[in-house]
C-alpha positions in Angstrom: 2.6 -4.7 -24.7 1.5 -4.3 -21.1 -0.4 -1.0 -20.4 -2.3 0.6 -17.5 -5.9 -0.4 -16.9 -8.7 2.1 -17.6 -8.5 3.8 -14.1 -4.7 3.2 -13.6 -5.5 2.3 -10.0 -5.6 -0.9 -7.9 -9.4 -1.2 -8.5 -8.7 -2.1 -12.1 -8.1 -5.6 -10.6 -11.5 -7.3 -10.8 -13.0 -7.9 -7.4 -11.4 -5.1 -5.4 -12.7 -1.8 -3.9 -11.0 0.9 -1.9 -12.5 3.1 0.8 -10.8 6.0 2.6 -11.5 8.4 5.5 -9.5 11.1 7.0 -9.7 13.7 9.8 -8.5 17.0 8.6 -8.1 18.5 12.1 -6.0 15.6 13.3 -4.2 15.3 9.9 -4.4 11.6 9.6 -6.5 9.0 7.9 -7.2 5.4 6.9 -7.3 3.4 3.6 -9.1 0.1 3.3 -8.6 -2.4 0.5 -11.8 -4.5 0.3 -12.1 -7.6 -1.9 -15.6 -8.7 -3.0 -14.8 -12.2 -1.8 -12.2 -13.4 0.7 -8.8 -13.1 -1.0 -5.5 -15.0 -0.6 -2.9 -12.7 1.0 0.8 -12.7 1.6 3.1 -10.1 3.2 6.7 -8.9 3.0 8.1 -6.8 5.8 11.3 -5.0 4.9 11.5 -1.9 7.2 13.3 -1.9 10.5 10.5 -0.3 12.4 7.2 -1.9 11.3 3.8 -1.7 13.0 1.5 -4.4 11.8 -1.5 -6.6 12.7 -2.0 -10.3 11.7 1.0 -10.6 9.5 2.1 -13.8 11.3 -1.2 -15.4 10.4 -0.4 -14.8 6.7 2.5 -17.1 6.5 2.0 -20.1 4.2 2.2 -22.7 7.0 -0.7 -21.2 9.0 -4.4 -21.9 9.1 -5.4 -18.6 7.6 -5.5 -18.8 3.8 -7.6 -15.7 3.0 -8.4 -12.3 4.3 -11.5 -10.1 4.3 -9.8 -6.7 4.0 -6.4 -5.0 4.4 -6.0 -1.7 6.3 -3.4 1.0 5.8 -3.5 3.7 8.5 -1.8 6.7 9.9 -1.5 7.1 13.6 1.5 4.9 14.5 0.5 2.3 17.0 -2.9 4.0 17.6 -3.7 3.4 13.9 -3.8 -0.3 14.3 -7.3 0.2 15.9 -8.6 1.1 12.4 -8.7 -2.6 11.7 -10.9 -3.1 14.7 -13.4 -0.7 13.2 -13.2 -2.5 9.8 -13.6 -5.9 11.5 -16.7 -4.7 13.4 -18.4 -3.6 10.2 -17.5 -6.8 8.3 -18.4 -9.0 11.2 -21.9 -7.4 11.4 -22.2 -8.4 7.7 -21.1 -11.9 8.6 -18.0 -11.5 6.4 -15.1 -13.5 7.9 -13.6 -16.8 8.9 -16.4 -19.2 10.1 -15.4 -22.2 12.1 -19.0 -23.4 12.4 -22.2 -22.4 10.7 -24.1 -21.0 13.6 -25.8 -17.6 13.6 -25.3 -17.4 17.4 -21.5 -17.6 16.9 -19.8 -14.5 15.4 -17.6 -14.9 12.4 -14.0 -13.8 12.7 -13.0 -11.2 10.0 -9.4 -11.5 9.1 -8.1 -7.9 8.7 -4.3 -7.5 8.5 -3.0 -3.9 8.8 0.1 -1.7 8.7 0.6 1.7 10.1 2.8 4.8 9.3 4.0 7.5 11.7 2.3 10.9 11.3 2.0 11.9 14.9 4.4 14.9 14.5 2.8 16.5 11.5 1.1 19.4 13.3 -2.4 18.0 13.5 -4.3 18.2 16.8 -3.5 14.8 18.4 -5.1 15.6 21.9 -7.6 12.8 21.6 -7.3 11.7 25.2 -8.4 8.0 25.6 -10.4 8.0 22.4 -8.1 8.0 19.3 -10.1 8.4 16.0 -8.9 5.3 14.2 -11.6 2.8 14.9 -14.2 5.2 13.7 -12.1 6.2 10.7 -11.8 2.5 9.8 -15.6 2.1 10.0 -16.1 5.1 7.7 -13.5 4.0 5.3 -14.8 0.5 4.8 -18.4 1.8 4.4 -17.1 4.2 1.7 -15.4 1.4 -0.4 -16.0 1.6 -4.1 -14.1 1.6 -7.4 -13.2 5.3 -7.3 -10.9 6.9 -4.7 -8.8 10.0 -4.3 -5.0 10.0 -4.9 -2.6 12.3 -3.1 -3.7 13.9 0.2 -6.2 11.3 1.3 -6.8 8.3 3.5 -3.7 6.8 5.2 -1.6 9.3 3.2 -3.4 12.4 4.4 -0.7 13.5 6.8 2.2 11.7 5.3 5.5 13.1 4.0 8.0 11.7 1.5 11.4 12.8 2.6 11.1 16.6 2.6 8.1 16.6 0.2 4.4 16.0 1.1 3.5 12.3 0.8 0.2 10.8 0.0 -1.8 7.9 -1.5 -0.6 6.6 -4.9 -1.9 3.9 -7.1 -1.2 2.4 -10.5 -2.1 -0.6 -12.6 -0.9 -2.7 -15.5 -2.6 -5.2 -17.8 -0.8 -7.8 -19.8 -1.5 -8.9 -23.4 -2.6 -12.3 -22.1 -5.2 -10.8 -19.7 -3.7 -10.5 -16.3 -4.2 -7.3 -14.2 -1.9 -6.1 -11.5 -2.6 -3.0 -9.3 -0.8 -1.2 -6.5 -1.8 1.2 -3.8 0.6 2.8 -1.4 0.7 5.4 1.4 4.1 7.2 0.9 5.6 8.4 4.2 9.2 7.5 3.5 12.4 8.6 5.3 14.3 8.6 2.0 13.9 10.9 -1.0 11.7 10.1 -4.1 13.6 12.6 -6.3 17.1 12.6 -7.7 19.4 15.0 -5.8 19.4 18.5 -7.3 16.5 17.8 -9.7 12.7 17.5 -9.7 12.9 14.2 -11.5 11.5 11.1 -9.7 13.8 8.1 -9.2 10.8 6.3 -10.7 11.1 8.3 -14.0 12.3 5.4 -16.1 9.1 3.4 -15.3 6.6 6.2 -16.0 3.8 5.6 -18.5 1.9 8.4 -20.2 3.3 11.2 -18.1 1.4 9.9 -15.1 3.7 11.8 -12.7 4.7 14.7 -14.8 7.0 13.3 -17.4 10.2 14.9 -16.0 13.2 12.7 -17.1 16.3 12.1 -15.0 19.0 14.4 -16.6 21.5 12.4 -18.6 24.4 14.1 -16.8 22.9 13.7 -13.3 25.7 12.8 -10.8 25.6 12.8 -7.0 27.7 11.7 -4.1 27.0 8.3 -2.6 26.4 9.9 0.8 24.0 12.6 -0.7 20.5 11.5 0.1 19.0 14.6 -1.6 15.5 15.5 -0.2 15.4 12.8 2.4 13.9 13.9 5.7 17.4 14.2 7.2 20.6 13.8 5.3 21.6 11.5 6.9 20.0 11.2 10.4 17.2 9.3 12.0 13.5 10.1 12.2 10.0 8.6 11.9 8.8 7.2 8.6 7.3 4.3 6.7 5.9 3.3 3.3 3.0 0.8 3.3 1.5 -0.8 0.3 -0.9 -3.4 -1.2 -0.2 -5.1 -4.5 -3.0 -7.1 -6.1 -3.7 -9.4 -9.1 -6.6 -11.3 -10.5 -4.3 -14.3 -11.0 -5.0 -17.4 -8.8 -2.2 -17.5 -6.2 -1.5 -19.9 -3.4 -0.4 -18.5 0.0 3.2 -19.3 -0.9 2.8 -17.6 -4.3 1.4 -14.5 -2.6 4.4 -14.4 -0.3 6.8 -14.5 -3.3 4.6 -11.9 -5.1 4.9 -9.5 -2.2 8.6 -10.1 -2.0 9.2 -9.3 -5.6 6.9 -6.3 -5.4 9.1 -4.8 -2.6 11.8 -4.1 -5.2 9.5 -1.3 -6.3 10.4 0.6 -3.1 14.1 0.4 -3.9 13.4 1.8 -7.4 11.5 4.8 -6.2 13.0 5.8 -2.8 16.6 6.4 -1.7 17.5 5.3 1.0 14.9 2.6 1.7 14.3 -0.2 4.2 16.2 1.8 6.8 16.0 1.0 10.6 13.6 4.0 10.9 11.1 2.8 8.2 8.3 0.3 8.7 8.0 -0.7 5.0 5.4 -3.4 4.4 3.9 -4.8 1.2 0.7 -6.9 1.3 -0.1 -9.0 -1.8 -3.7 -9.9 -2.7 -5.1 -12.4 -5.2 -8.7 -12.2 -6.2 -8.3 -15.6 -7.9 -10.1 -15.1 -11.2 -7.4 -16.3 -13.7 -5.3 -19.4 -13.7 -1.6 -19.0 -13.8 -0.4 -20.1 -17.2 2.1 -23.0 -17.5 4.9 -23.1 -16.5 3.5 -21.4 -13.3 6.8 -20.4 -11.8 7.7 -18.4 -14.9 4.3 -16.7 -15.0 4.6 -15.9 -11.3 8.0 -14.4 -12.1 6.5 -12.3 -14.8 3.7 -11.0 -12.6 6.1 -10.3 -9.7 8.4 -8.3 -12.0 5.4 -6.3 -13.2 4.2 -5.8 -9.6 7.5 -4.1 -8.7 7.3 -1.7 -11.7 3.6 -1.0 -10.7 4.5 -0.2 -7.1 7.4 2.0 -8.3 4.9 4.1 -10.4 2.4 4.2 -7.6 4.9 5.7 -5.2 5.8 8.5 -7.6 2.1 9.1 -8.3 1.3 9.5 -4.6 3.8 12.3 -4.2 3.0 13.9 -7.6 -0.8 14.0 -7.0 -0.4 15.6 -3.6 1.9 18.3 -5.1 -0.8 19.1 -7.8 -3.2 20.4 -5.2 
C-alpha cells in the first residue's frame, strides 16, 4: 500500500532540495526547487492568465532536455526576476547547459519559473525601480536543503486561497515497488478549497493520517451548482493562481514528463472549485531525478505514477492552506 515518505514533502524524492525566502514587509516571497543534478522537466499550463519563463523550451521537441532549478514566485510579472537571481547563483557555480567546455564561456542555467499575483495583499510594494525578487531568488537558492517551512512561507507568503489565507503546501507518496512522488505548491487560487457551508476540504477523501485536520465532508452536504462557497468572489473576476512542482525519482523522458505534469493537474480540480478559470495562472512543472527505471510495460507504470501525482498534489494544496491556518 502506498504511503507518505518520512517527511511527507517533495524532498522525500531523492535528489531534490527546496529553498525559500520572503520579505515580510512586502508580503511576498520565492520558492526554489533545486535538483542535485540537472533534471528532466515537463510543464502543463491550464490557467487562463499564466505568467511563466522558459516553458516553451520544455516541450519535448526542443533542444532543452533538463533544467537546473524551478522557481515559484509571488510578485506577478515582477516575480519572474527571481529566476534571474537563481540563474546568477547557479551560473557562478558553473551549473547549467554547456555548449562548449571553455571556462571563459559562461554556462547557461535553465531555470523555468511561474508566478502568482500577490500585489494587492497589503504589503509595501513601493520598491521603485528595484523590485526585491532577484535578491529573493538568490537567497532562496542559497538556502536550499531537505527541510523547509509549509504554510506562510516562500512563494506562498502573501497568497490567499479563495477567502482563506493561502500558502506553501507539500506532500509525498511512496509505492510498494519503490517509486517516490512528491509535490510542492503555492496556493493562491481564485476558487474555494473548502466545501460550501463546511470547514471540510474538497481534498478530504485523499487525506492520509489527518495531515490537514481530518475533517470529513458531511455525508449530507449539498450545494447549488452556482455556489462557489469561499471563493474570492462568488462569482466575479479577480487576480489569482496556483503554481506547483510534481517530482519523481522514476526515469522519465521529456514526453513522459509532459504527460506526468498533465495527469498531475487533475489534483487541482480535486482540491479547488472552480479551477483553471480565465483569472488563474495555474501551472504544474514535472521533474524527474532519474534514479529508477520505469517498470515494464512503461506506459502502464507512467499511468500509475501520474495518477498518484494527482492525488499527491491534491493533498499538498489542502496542506498549504491548513498549515497557514495553524499559525
